[in-house]
C-alpha positions as semicolon CSV with decimal commas, in nm:
position;residue;x (nm);y (nm);z (nm)
1;X;4,319;-1,481;0,419
2;X;4,505;-1,729;0,641
3;X;4,812;-1,628;0,838
4;X;4,964;-1,600;1,182
5;X;4,905;-1,226;1,203
6;X;4,578;-1,217;1,017
7;X;4,398;-0,885;1,067
8;X;4,064;-1,005;0,934
9;X;3,889;-1,087;1,253
10;X;3,532;-1,055;1,361
11;X;3,435;-0,747;1,564
12;X;3,388;-0,840;1,924
13;X;3,087;-0,768;2,138
14;X;3,119;-0,627;2,487
15;X;3,223;-0,923;2,698
16;X;3,030;-1,044;2,994
17;X;3,155;-0,905;3,323
18;X;3,101;-1,219;3,523
19;X;3,050;-1,588;3,491
20;X;2,692;-1,552;3,604
21;X;2,628;-1,298;3,327
22;X;2,761;-1,536;3,067
23;X;2,571;-1,831;3,199
24;X;2,257;-1,622;3,232
25;X;2,264;-1,524;2,866
26;X;2,362;-1,861;2,738
27;X;2,116;-2,047;2,948
28;X;2,320;-2,222;3,216
29;X;2,574;-2,491;3,178
30;X;2,672;-2,608;3,519
31;X;3,016;-2,499;3,625
32;X;3,069;-2,253;3,349
33;X;3,244;-2,445;3,080
34;X;3,147;-2,806;3,073
35;X;3,420;-3,028;2,942
36;X;3,620;-2,741;2,796
37;X;3,761;-2,618;3,125
38;X;3,678;-2,257;3,038
39;X;3,569;-2,019;3,309
40;X;3,401;-1,729;3,131
41;X;3,427;-1,820;2,765
42;X;3,112;-2,013;2,690
43;X;2,918;-2,315;2,791
44;X;2,823;-2,647;2,642
45;X;2,460;-2,736;2,704
46;X;2,461;-3,109;2,773
47;X;2,092;-3,099;2,860
48;X;1,877;-2,846;3,031
49;X;1,791;-3,101;3,298
50;X;2,144;-3,062;3,437
51;X;2,127;-2,685;3,447
52;X;2,042;-2,502;3,766
53;X;2,069;-2,152;3,619
54;X;1,783;-1,948;3,480
55;X;1,777;-1,815;3,126
56;X;1,865;-1,464;3,242
57;X;2,000;-1,355;3,578
58;X;1,857;-1,041;3,736
59;X;2,202;-0,879;3,752
60;X;2,286;-0,956;3,391
61;X;2,393;-0,653;3,190
62;X;2,318;-0,816;2,857
63;X;2,011;-0,656;2,709
64;X;1,831;-0,852;2,440
65;X;1,492;-0,906;2,283
66;X;1,230;-1,112;2,460
67;X;1,070;-1,228;2,137
68;X;1,015;-1,598;2,084
69;X;1,057;-1,681;2,457
70;X;0,781;-1,915;2,567
71;X;0,660;-1,881;2,923
72;X;0,439;-2,145;3,080
73;X;0,197;-2,036;3,346
74;X;0,011;-2,310;3,528
75;X;-0,198;-2,068;3,730
76;X;-0,565;-2,096;3,640
77;X;-0,785;-1,791;3,632
78;X;-1,159;-1,790;3,687
79;X;-1,398;-1,619;3,451
80;X;-1,462;-1,353;3,712
81;X;-1,091;-1,274;3,737
82;X;-1,063;-1,266;3,359
83;X;-1,348;-1,016;3,335
84;X;-1,192;-0,805;3,608
85;X;-0,862;-0,800;3,419
86;X;-1,037;-0,662;3,112
87;X;-1,162;-0,354;3,298
88;X;-0,815;-0,200;3,359
89;X;-0,719;-0,279;3,001
90;X;-1,027;-0,102;2,867
91;X;-0,961;0,188;3,103
92;X;-0,606;0,227;2,970
93;X;-0,730;0,212;2,612
94;X;-0,995;0,474;2,685
95;X;-0,746;0,704;2,854
96;X;-0,515;0,672;2,556
97;X;-0,797;0,731;2,306
98;X;-0,941;1,043;2,471
99;X;-0,628;1,250;2,497
100;X;-0,582;1,592;2,340
101;X;-0,316;1,453;2,106
102;X;-0,548;1,180;1,980
103;X;-0,832;1,430;1,940
104;X;-0,614;1,647;1,717
105;X;-0,510;1,340;1,515
106;X;-0,869;1,225;1,460
107;X;-1,003;1,577;1,389
108;X;-0,735;1,736;1,168
109;X;-0,952;2,046;1,125
110;X;-0,847;2,148;1,478
111;X;-0,487;2,182;1,355
112;X;-0,545;2,431;1,073
113;X;-0,873;2,609;1,150
114;X;-0,738;2,827;1,438
115;X;-0,460;2,950;1,207
116;X;-0,687;3,010;0,905
117;X;-0,635;3,352;0,744
118;X;-0,735;3,555;0,438
119;X;-0,451;3,419;0,224
120;X;-0,570;3,066;0,298
121;X;-0,927;3,164;0,212
122;X;-0,829;3,310;-0,128
123;X;-0,612;3,009;-0,216
124;X;-0,888;2,764;-0,119
125;X;-1,153;2,961;-0,309
126;X;-0,955;2,962;-0,634
127;X;-0,858;2,596;-0,601
128;X;-1,208;2,485;-0,499
129;X;-1,375;2,653;-0,798
130;X;-1,111;2,521;-1,037
131;X;-1,155;2,164;-0,909
132;X;-1,534;2,207;-0,920
133;X;-1,516;2,291;-1,290
134;X;-1,325;1,966;-1,334
135;X;-1,532;1,739;-1,110
136;X;-1,871;1,821;-1,266
137;X;-1,795;1,688;-1,616
138;X;-1,586;1,404;-1,473
139;X;-1,862;1,291;-1,236
140;X;-2,110;1,286;-1,524
141;X;-1,865;1,076;-1,724
142;X;-1,769;0,840;-1,438
143;X;-2,135;0,755;-1,387
144;X;-2,124;0,607;-1,734
145;X;-1,816;0,403;-1,640
146;X;-2,002;0,269;-1,335
147;X;-2,299;0,176;-1,556
148;X;-2,531;0,423;-1,380
149;X;-2,739;0,723;-1,490
150;X;-2,540;1,047;-1,511
151;X;-2,694;1,212;-1,204
152;X;-2,545;0,958;-0,962
153;X;-2,196;1,091;-1,028
154;X;-2,307;1,437;-0,914
155;X;-2,482;1,290;-0,609
156;X;-2,152;1,140;-0,493
157;X;-1,950;1,459;-0,541
158;X;-2,061;1,707;-0,275
159;X;-2,144;1,562;0,070
160;X;-1,821;1,365;0,091
161;X;-1,632;1,690;0,025
162;X;-1,789;1,850;0,332
163;X;-1,710;1,551;0,555
164;X;-1,349;1,542;0,437
165;X;-1,299;1,904;0,545
166;X;-1,339;1,792;0,908
167;X;-1,165;1,454;0,897
168;X;-0,921;1,473;0,604
169;X;-0,551;1,498;0,674
170;X;-0,439;1,597;0,322
171;X;-0,527;1,938;0,181
172;X;-0,494;1,823;-0,181
173;X;-0,754;1,541;-0,176
174;X;-1,092;1,623;-0,339
175;X;-1,337;1,344;-0,254
176;X;-1,561;1,213;-0,530
177;X;-1,597;0,952;-0,804
178;X;-1,278;0,828;-0,967
179;X;-1,210;0,625;-1,277
180;X;-1,089;0,311;-1,096
181;X;-1,357;0,324;-0,824
182;X;-1,622;0,363;-1,096
183;X;-1,484;0,066;-1,287
184;X;-1,479;-0,150;-0,973
185;X;-1,836;-0,041;-0,900
186;X;-1,938;-0,147;-1,250
187;X;-1,783;-0,491;-1,206
188;X;-1,930;-0,539;-0,858
189;X;-2,282;-0,418;-0,943
190;X;-2,287;-0,598;-1,282
191;X;-2,587;-0,408;-1,415
192;X;-2,814;-0,475;-1,114
193;X;-2,908;-0,109;-1,085
194;X;-2,843;0,199;-0,869
195;X;-2,969;0,036;-0,546
196;X;-2,679;-0,209;-0,542
197;X;-2,431;0,072;-0,616
198;X;-2,563;0,287;-0,329
199;X;-2,550;-0,009;-0,089
200;X;-2,198;-0,082;-0,211
201;X;-2,104;0,277;-0,122
202;X;-2,245;0,234;0,229
203;X;-2,086;-0,106;0,296
204;X;-1,753;0,011;0,155
205;X;-1,762;0,309;0,388
206;X;-1,848;0,093;0,689
207;X;-1,563;-0,146;0,609
208;X;-1,317;0,140;0,565
209;X;-1,430;0,295;0,893
210;X;-1,390;-0,035;1,080
211;X;-1,045;-0,086;0,929
212;X;-0,950;0,263;1,041
213;X;-1,077;0,214;1,396
214;X;-0,889;-0,117;1,416
215;X;-0,571;0,040;1,278
216;X;-0,556;-0,180;0,967
217;X;-0,413;0,083;0,734
218;X;-0,092;-0,120;0,712
219;X;-0,272;-0,367;0,482
220;X;-0,187;-0,155;0,179
221;X;0,182;-0,217;0,252
222;X;0,129;-0,563;0,101
223;X;0,056;-0,402;-0,237
224;X;0,398;-0,329;-0,384
225;X;0,483;-0,061;-0,638
226;X;0,504;-0,301;-0,937
227;X;0,168;-0,459;-0,848
228;X;0,007;-0,116;-0,806
229;X;0,149;0,001;-1,141
230;X;0,030;-0,313;-1,318
231;X;-0,318;-0,280;-1,170
232;X;-0,349;0,091;-1,249
233;X;-0,230;0,045;-1,608
234;X;-0,469;-0,242;-1,671
235;X;-0,759;-0,051;-1,514
236;X;-0,682;0,250;-1,737
237;X;-0,695;0,036;-2,051
238;X;-1,022;-0,126;-1,939
239;X;-1,175;0,218;-1,876
240;X;-1,065;0,341;-2,218
241;X;-1,212;0,026;-2,373
242;X;-1,542;0,075;-2,188
243;X;-1,576;0,421;-2,346
244;X;-1,526;0,299;-2,702
245;X;-1,896;0,208;-2,709
246;X;-1,994;0,575;-2,669
247;X;-1,733;0,691;-2,920
248;X;-1,876;0,448;-3,177
249;X;-2,237;0,460;-3,045
250;X;-2,265;0,081;-3,016
251;X;-2,371;-0,160;-2,742
252;X;-2,089;-0,354;-2,577
253;X;-2,115;-0,643;-2,334
254;X;-1,860;-0,789;-2,094
255;X;-1,672;-0,675;-1,787
256;X;-1,311;-0,768;-1,869
257;X;-1,080;-0,617;-2,127
258;X;-1,089;-0,917;-2,360
259;X;-1,467;-0,964;-2,335
260;X;-1,530;-0,600;-2,423
261;X;-1,301;-0,603;-2,726
262;X;-1,462;-0,921;-2,855
263;X;-1,800;-0,749;-2,824
264;X;-1,667;-0,431;-2,991
265;X;-1,543;-0,622;-3,296
266;X;-1,874;-0,804;-3,325
267;X;-2,074;-0,478;-3,316
268;X;-1,836;-0,241;-3,496
269;X;-2,037;-0,256;-3,819
270;X;-2,319;-0,074;-3,635
271;X;-2,103;0,223;-3,535
272;X;-2,209;0,584;-3,603
273;X;-1,973;0,800;-3,807
274;X;-2,106;1,119;-3,645
275;X;-2,034;0,999;-3,289
276;X;-1,692;0,866;-3,394
277;X;-1,587;1,195;-3,557
278;X;-1,716;1,400;-3,262
279;X;-1,551;1,173;-3,005
280;X;-1,212;1,163;-3,177
281;X;-1,222;1,540;-3,232
282;X;-1,301;1,598;-2,863
283;X;-1,009;1,375;-2,756
284;X;-0,774;1,569;-2,984
285;X;-0,899;1,903;-2,849
286;X;-0,855;1,790;-2,487
287;X;-0,500;1,670;-2,548
288;X;-0,411;1,998;-2,719
289;X;-0,562;2,199;-2,433
290;X;-0,364;1,986;-2,189
291;X;-0,047;2,098;-2,367
292;X;-0,166;2,460;-2,367
293;X;-0,181;2,448;-1,985
294;X;0,196;2,387;-1,976
295;X;0,292;2,671;-2,213
296;X;0,472;2,966;-2,054
297;X;0,590;3,285;-2,221
298;X;0,858;3,525;-2,106
299;X;1,158;3,447;-1,881
300;X;1,136;3,119;-1,696
301;X;1,307;2,957;-1,398
302;X;1,356;3,290;-1,221
303;X;1,280;3,269;-0,846
304;X;1,061;3,552;-0,722
305;X;1,298;3,647;-0,440
306;X;1,611;3,645;-0,656
307;X;1,761;3,980;-0,742
308;X;1,817;4,016;-1,116
309;X;1,774;4,280;-1,387
310;X;1,414;4,380;-1,459
311;X;1,442;4,262;-1,821
312;X;1,510;3,908;-1,698
313;X;1,194;3,895;-1,487
314;X;0,849;3,811;-1,629
315;X;0,638;4,122;-1,676
316;X;0,278;4,162;-1,564
317;X;0,166;4,085;-1,920
318;X;0,363;3,759;-1,915
319;X;0,210;3,660;-1,581
320;X;-0,144;3,735;-1,696
321;X;-0,103;3,543;-2,022
322;X;0,057;3,245;-1,845
323;X;-0,223;3,240;-1,587
324;X;-0,486;3,258;-1,862
325;X;-0,327;2,971;-2,054
326;X;-0,309;2,761;-1,738
327;X;-0,673;2,827;-1,642
328;X;-0,784;2,766;-2,001
329;X;-0,601;2,435;-2,019
330;X;-0,700;2,322;-1,670
331;X;-1,069;2,395;-1,733
332;X;-1,063;2,199;-2,057
333;X;-1,322;1,943;-1,942
334;X;-1,576;2,207;-1,843
335;X;-1,512;2,409;-2,162
336;X;-1,555;2,098;-2,377
337;X;-1,881;2,001;-2,205
338;X;-2,020;2,353;-2,251
339;X;-1,923;2,365;-2,620
340;X;-2,050;2,009;-2,672
341;X;-2,379;2,103;-2,505
342;X;-2,414;2,404;-2,736
343;X;-2,351;2,186;-3,041
344;X;-2,601;1,928;-2,917
345;X;-2,860;2,197;-2,845
346;X;-2,820;2,349;-3,193
347;X;-2,883;2,012;-3,356
348;X;-3,168;1,924;-3,118
349;X;-3,379;2,235;-3,187
350;X;-3,344;2,175;-3,562
351;X;-3,447;1,812;-3,550
352;X;-3,307;1,480;-3,432
353;X;-2,932;1,517;-3,352
354;X;-2,702;1,281;-3,548
355;X;-2,525;1,170;-3,227
356;X;-2,641;1,037;-2,891
357;X;-2,708;1,281;-2,606
358;X;-2,699;1,224;-2,229
359;X;-3,074;1,274;-2,198
360;X;-3,285;1,374;-1,901
361;X;-3,120;1,430;-1,565
362;X;-3,348;1,487;-1,264
363;X;-3,324;1,847;-1,145
364;X;-3,262;1,939;-0,784
365;X;-3,092;1,782;-0,486
366;X;-3,116;1,410;-0,413
367;X;-3,336;1,297;-0,125
368;X;-3,149;1,244;0,201
369;X;-3,244;0,893;0,316
370;X;-3,104;0,562;0,432
371;X;-2,927;0,344;0,175
372;X;-3,150;0,074;0,024
373;X;-3,122;-0,244;0,231
374;X;-3,362;-0,418;-0,006
375;X;-3,487;-0,354;-0,356
376;X;-3,746;-0,478;-0,602
377;X;-3,642;-0,636;-0,929
378;X;-3,875;-0,807;-1,175
379;X;-4,161;-0,785;-0,921
380;X;-3,951;-0,975;-0,666
381;X;-3,796;-0,836;-0,350
382;X;-3,418;-0,867;-0,323
383;X;-3,330;-0,885;0,045
384;X;-3,025;-0,736;0,215
385;X;-2,834;-1,069;0,242
386;X;-2,903;-1,133;-0,126
387;X;-2,775;-0,787;-0,221
388;X;-2,459;-0,839;-0,016
389;X;-2,412;-1,178;-0,180
390;X;-2,454;-1,015;-0,523
391;X;-2,183;-0,759;-0,444
392;X;-1,952;-1,032;-0,311
393;X;-1,583;-0,957;-0,284
394;X;-1,638;-0,621;-0,454
395;X;-1,708;-0,468;-0,111
396;X;-1,359;-0,552;0,013
397;X;-1,180;-0,476;-0,313
398;X;-1,342;-0,134;-0,360
399;X;-1,250;-0,040;-0,002
400;X;-0,886;-0,145;-0,037
401;X;-0,835;0,014;-0,379
402;X;-0,999;0,336;-0,259
403;X;-0,751;0,345;0,028
404;X;-0,464;0,268;-0,210
405;X;-0,563;0,556;-0,437
406;X;-0,606;0,797;-0,148
407;X;-0,275;0,711;0,019
408;X;-0,095;0,741;-0,316
409;X;-0,227;1,097;-0,346
410;X;-0,136;1,185;0,012
411;X;0,219;1,057;-0,038
412;X;0,254;1,238;-0,370
413;X;0,176;1,576;-0,209
414;X;0,305;1,514;0,145
415;X;0,640;1,691;0,085
416;X;0,820;1,446;0,310
417;X;0,561;1,446;0,589
418;X;0,424;1,120;0,727
419;X;0,086;0,999;0,601
420;X;-0,163;0,869;0,858
421;X;-0,326;0,578;0,673
422;X;-0,556;0,507;0,968
423;X;-0,696;0,860;0,966
424;X;-0,744;0,850;0,589
425;X;-0,936;0,522;0,626
426;X;-1,166;0,683;0,880
427;X;-1,209;0,992;0,660
428;X;-1,292;0,819;0,331
429;X;-1,504;0,563;0,518
430;X;-1,728;0,832;0,669
431;X;-1,730;1,018;0,334
432;X;-1,865;0,711;0,155
433;X;-2,119;0,646;0,432
434;X;-2,238;1,007;0,395
435;X;-2,252;0,980;0,015
436;X;-2,468;0,668;0,040
437;X;-2,734;0,877;0,220
438;X;-2,761;1,102;-0,090
439;X;-2,757;0,813;-0,342
440;X;-2,390;0,834;-0,437
441;X;-2,171;0,544;-0,543
442;X;-1,822;0,470;-0,399
443;X;-1,555;0,733;-0,439
444;X;-1,218;0,840;-0,305
445;X;-0,948;1,097;-0,381
446;X;-0,878;1,156;-0,749
447;X;-0,516;1,192;-0,857
448;X;-0,595;1,412;-1,158
449;X;-0,816;1,647;-0,955
450;X;-0,561;1,647;-0,673
451;X;-0,297;1,766;-0,919
452;X;-0,529;2,047;-1,029
453;X;-0,603;2,129;-0,664
454;X;-0,234;2,147;-0,577
455;X;-0,144;2,352;-0,885
456;X;-0,430;2,594;-0,808
457;X;-0,267;2,682;-0,477
458;X;-0,498;2,508;-0,228
459;X;-0,400;2,587;0,131
460;X;-0,627;2,369;0,345
461;X;-0,895;2,098;0,302
462;X;-1,152;2,382;0,309
463;X;-1,106;2,405;-0,068
464;X;-1,343;2,104;-0,083
465;X;-1,620;2,332;0,049
466;X;-1,625;2,542;-0,267
467;X;-1,608;2,231;-0,484
468;X;-1,911;2,085;-0,306
469;X;-2,102;2,415;-0,335
470;X;-2,032;2,427;-0,710
471;X;-2,169;2,073;-0,753
472;X;-2,483;2,169;-0,556
473;X;-2,529;2,475;-0,780
474;X;-2,500;2,249;-1,086
475;X;-2,764;2,013;-0,943
476;X;-3,002;2,297;-0,864
477;X;-2,973;2,507;-1,178
478;X;-2,784;2,338;-1,462
479;X;-2,912;1,980;-1,484
480;X;-3,167;2,065;-1,760
481;X;-2,881;2,183;-1,981
482;X;-2,684;1,860;-1,935
483;X;-2,953;1,695;-2,150
484;X;-2,783;1,827;-2,466
485;X;-2,428;1,711;-2,388
486;X;-2,320;1,440;-2,638
487;X;-2,221;1,107;-2,487
488;X;-1,917;1,102;-2,715
489;X;-1,792;1,424;-2,550
490;X;-1,813;1,268;-2,202
491;X;-1,637;0,956;-2,329
492;X;-1,362;1,179;-2,465
493;X;-1,327;1,344;-2,121
494;X;-1,267;1,003;-1,962
495;X;-1,029;0,873;-2,230
496;X;-0,818;1,190;-2,227
497;X;-0,794;1,170;-1,847
498;X;-0,715;0,801;-1,790
499;X;-0,488;0,737;-2,087
500;X;-0,205;0,893;-1,886
501;X;-0,266;0,646;-1,604
502;X;-0,093;0,376;-1,808
503;X;0,242;0,374;-1,628
504;X;0,479;0,292;-1,913
505;X;0,744;0,519;-1,764
506;X;0,805;0,284;-1,468
507;X;0,919;-0,006;-1,686
508;X;1,261;0,134;-1,773
509;X;1,372;0,227;-1,418
510;X;1,233;-0,105;-1,292
511;X;1,441;-0,288;-1,551
512;X;1,751;-0,095;-1,445
513;X;1,705;-0,147;-1,071
514;X;1,562;-0,497;-1,026
515;X;1,442;-0,690;-1,329
516;X;1,255;-0,948;-1,122
517;X;1,008;-0,677;-1,012
518;X;0,874;-0,677;-1,366
519;X;0,733;-1,027;-1,309
520;X;0,467;-0,935;-1,047
521;X;0,399;-0,608;-1,229
522;X;0,349;-0,775;-1,566
523;X;0,162;-1,064;-1,405
524;X;-0,082;-0,822;-1,241
525;X;-0,125;-0,631;-1,566
526;X;-0,209;-0,942;-1,770
527;X;-0,429;-1,094;-1,498
528;X;-0,633;-0,774;-1,461
529;X;-0,688;-0,754;-1,837
530;X;-0,804;-1,113;-1,875
531;X;-0,983;-1,166;-1,541
532;X;-1,203;-0,953;-1,313
533;X;-0,999;-0,679;-1,146
534;X;-1,034;-0,816;-0,792
535;X;-0,895;-1,153;-0,901
536;X;-0,621;-0,989;-1,104
537;X;-0,486;-0,781;-0,815
538;X;-0,505;-1,082;-0,580
539;X;-0,293;-1,277;-0,829
540;X;-0,044;-0,991;-0,841
541;X;-0,022;-0,973;-0,462
542;X;0,014;-1,351;-0,447
543;X;0,300;-1,351;-0,697
544;X;0,470;-1,073;-0,504
545;X;0,435;-1,263;-0,174
546;X;0,588;-1,569;-0,338
547;X;0,893;-1,361;-0,425
548;X;0,912;-1,238;-0,066
549;X;0,882;-1,591;0,071
550;X;1,148;-1,716;-0,168
551;X;1,375;-1,434;-0,055
552;X;1,313;-1,533;0,308
553;X;1,373;-1,900;0,229
554;X;1,708;-1,836;0,060
555;X;1,914;-1,613;0,288
556;X;2,255;-1,495;0,179
557;X;2,537;-1,664;0,370
558;X;2,887;-1,516;0,374
559;X;3,157;-1,784;0,401
560;X;3,506;-1,682;0,518
561;X;3,813;-1,876;0,624
562;X;3,971;-1,692;0,917
563;X;4,260;-1,754;1,154
564;X;4,274;-1,700;1,529
565;X;4,563;-1,530;1,708
566;X;4,703;-1,874;1,791
567;X;4,705;-1,973;1,424
568;X;4,397;-2,197;1,417
569;X;4,199;-2,186;1,093
570;X;3,820;-2,187;1,118
571;X;3,520;-2,133;0,894
572;X;3,302;-1,831;0,965
573;X;2,947;-1,849;0,819
574;X;2,726;-1,541;0,849
575;X;2,353;-1,564;0,758
576;X;2,200;-1,225;0,680
577;X;1,853;-1,277;0,832
578;X;1,637;-1,467;1,079
579;X;1,610;-1,845;1,085
580;X;1,251;-1,946;1,018
581;X;1,099;-2,262;0,879
582;X;1,136;-2,193;0,503
583;X;1,509;-2,122;0,532
584;X;1,653;-2,350;0,801
585;X;1,706;-2,658;0,584
586;X;1,876;-2,446;0,321
587;X;2,108;-2,294;0,584
588;X;2,179;-2,637;0,735
589;X;2,277;-2,783;0,397
590;X;2,511;-2,493;0,322
591;X;2,674;-2,509;0,665
592;X;2,721;-2,885;0,636
593;X;2,858;-2,868;0,282
594;X;3,116;-2,598;0,355
595;X;3,223;-2,745;0,689
596;X;3,286;-3,089;0,535
597;X;3,466;-2,938;0,236
598;X;3,694;-2,717;0,448
599;X;3,747;-2,978;0,727
600;X;3,776;-2,703;0,985
601;X;3,583;-2,587;1,291
602;X;3,265;-2,401;1,195
603;X;3,155;-2,077;1,357
604;X;2,809;-1,937;1,278
605;X;2,794;-1,560;1,327
606;X;2,441;-1,497;1,458
607;X;2,461;-1,117;1,465
608;X;2,182;-1,085;1,207
609;X;1,959;-1,358;1,349
610;X;1,696;-1,173;1,549
611;X;1,432;-1,446;1,556
612;X;1,378;-1,819;1,521
613;X;1,096;-2,072;1,546
614;X;1,039;-2,434;1,649
615;X;1,142;-2,570;1,308
616;X;1,469;-2,380;1,331
617;X;1,528;-2,526;1,678
618;X;1,480;-2,882;1,550
619;X;1,720;-2,825;1,262
620;X;1,982;-2,671;1,495
621;X;1,946;-2,977;1,719
622;X;2,009;-3,206;1,423
623;X;2,300;-2,989;1,306
624;X;2,474;-3,003;1,645
625;X;2,428;-3,381;1,651
626;X;2,585;-3,412;1,306
627;X;2,886;-3,204;1,405
628;X;2,921;-3,391;1,733
629;X;2,909;-3,720;1,543
630;X;3,200;-3,606;1,326
631;X;3,378;-3,466;1,632
632;X;3,390;-3,133;1,450
633;X;3,340;-2,816;1,658
634;X;3,033;-2,600;1,586
635;X;3,017;-2,268;1,770
636;X;2,740;-2,007;1,770
637;X;2,887;-1,659;1,793
638;X;2,696;-1,358;1,930
639;X;2,361;-1,538;1,958
640;X;2,074;-1,323;2,087
641;X;1,932;-1,440;2,423
642;X;1,578;-1,473;2,285
643;X;1,699;-1,692;1,998
644;X;1,922;-1,887;2,237
645;X;1,618;-1,966;2,451
646;X;1,434;-2,102;2,144
647;X;1,726;-2,327;2,049
648;X;1,771;-2,453;2,405
649;X;1,408;-2,561;2,420
650;X;1,505;-2,894;2,258
651;X;1,825;-2,943;2,466
652;X;2,063;-2,971;2,169
653;X;2,384;-3,169;2,217
654;X;2,719;-2,982;2,221
655;X;2,541;-2,647;2,192
656;X;2,831;-2,399;2,230
657;X;2,773;-2,023;2,246
658;X;3,029;-1,745;2,285
659;X;3,016;-1,369;2,274
660;X;3,371;-1,236;2,246
661;X;3,664;-1,291;2,015
662;X;3,888;-1,393;2,306
663;X;3,640;-1,659;2,415
664;X;3,620;-1,788;2,060
665;X;4,002;-1,818;2,045
666;X;4,012;-2,014;2,372
667;X;3,736;-2,252;2,265
668;X;3,904;-2,328;1,932
669;X;4,240;-2,377;2,103
670;X;4,096;-2,645;2,331
671;X;3,939;-2,817;2,032
672;X;4,249;-2,842;1,813
673;X;4,289;-3,209;1,895
674;X;3,953;-3,309;1,750
675;X;3,946;-3,582;1,488
676;X;3,708;-3,567;1,198
677;X;3,497;-3,875;1,154
678;X;3,384;-3,960;0,805
679;X;3,480;-3,627;0,654
680;X;3,497;-3,620;0,275
681;X;3,715;-3,337;0,148
682;X;3,689;-3,198;-0,200
């Protein structure tokens, strides 16, 4: 790598066109070169007190970032002036908020409603009814997961659908109860009753709405893929475990995975064989029907617009049979509930049924009223602050996980389009607020129902209208018949749905790509199984942030020995990221170690350093002193003006900056007579 005609040289940056440009970028330096006698090459900052130049001249052509530049302003403003300055700011914000573009962003219905046609209406009708047949049995089952009576699942499945039509930005999202939201509701409410769950729905919606208005949708970016997979998998196992009690017809206590299994083993001798046989049979039937939905007969993989012989195209009979199999398999939950209700009814009219039934469900629509801001328990009034204290961190966790679920759905069906997390926060926030007025518990978009919605050919969010209407019809006319549905059948619906949420398939690609990602994923999974879910996901996020901080604290540094055109050897060190407080000592030690070992001038390529802080400035000051004490040149190459200003804040000694390869050659040539002091070579 060393030679007189060495071709491995650093790429040069456009040189400064004048001495004032150079001094303006580098921060001054008196006569343009200090003791080096160089005109336009660089400067040596012997102390900012000797400099008469500003940090950047008005005619400078060097364009850089202004980040990290501190500006002191001694001018004092009165309170009256401060208030006056707020008025123009508020006016600008208002003008920006009430534009036509913003209106269309905040009311997505304005984008698709003017173009709505008959094809859209047919697609939405089919998809809405199909999803409705799925959401009714699921909402009954998810009420059980949340520890609430069955009717509360239906109450939270229709009004939110109507609100999402206006505000939702994703056509595939059907609002309503979900498995994970129901589980989080169960852990937050902790058996305190429906009043706490309804208030949780309201407060969750308010928090989501505020986060949306403040533009805090980026918060979910701190939940990485491995953490999300670990959380989802653990939640799926906890949900399956929570339904074992209805499969075995026993009472189970505990909120975490381990607590529930301990309770199951202690009560398993009381299990009912009838419920167990019915539950296991229902799970098997649902899994078989799930496979039936994927069966296709006749020719496959033939595009409709492709010209090919008629015998190679599916016939009308093939299409009808395939459509029937798909509808039959997709409607498996509704079919199972109907058959289970018939079985329960047949046993009930002939005596006491051998398995547990859902029981009475109030008929009709729920009363539209404010959420309960107080409640009565054991002849004592529980006030609003006490209820909020009871719910605790569950309010925040339910809101964030609901957003995480919803954004995951939007991204899955976005087809490359951008997802507006802020708008989705506003939408699901107002949906939950609306649901709380009809006694619903927290909900969000369901991935399984979204898949059904997409496969059914939904065209716009108006498909939610038909889903909501179907739920209202069920509340008005079919609630008496839900009495006969066995609890084991509803438990089977949940188990067959969430068992596929265990993301085993991500382990292998994660192992192949980056094995260290398994640590936060596995850590989240174990923490969520052994601790409450909100603590488990916080641990997972914390572990992931530690990895990020470690990565920031240990930047990669490329070390090369290069030769100038005049034959001078020097050490080029290139950090690959910004210099901030966790990493500066590490970088300093590496620079010092390699420069002493090589006994050559050191050049730090700052092309990738876009920011620095006070700690970095102090370390750079110490580093320049060390090199000056050994009489060993240290040169900063291609340093950004904003970073240069941070470093100059402490007036480092022998602070040399250059921006072109020619300047670097001249500086090193003038320094060839340096003598190392106390250098230990390896």
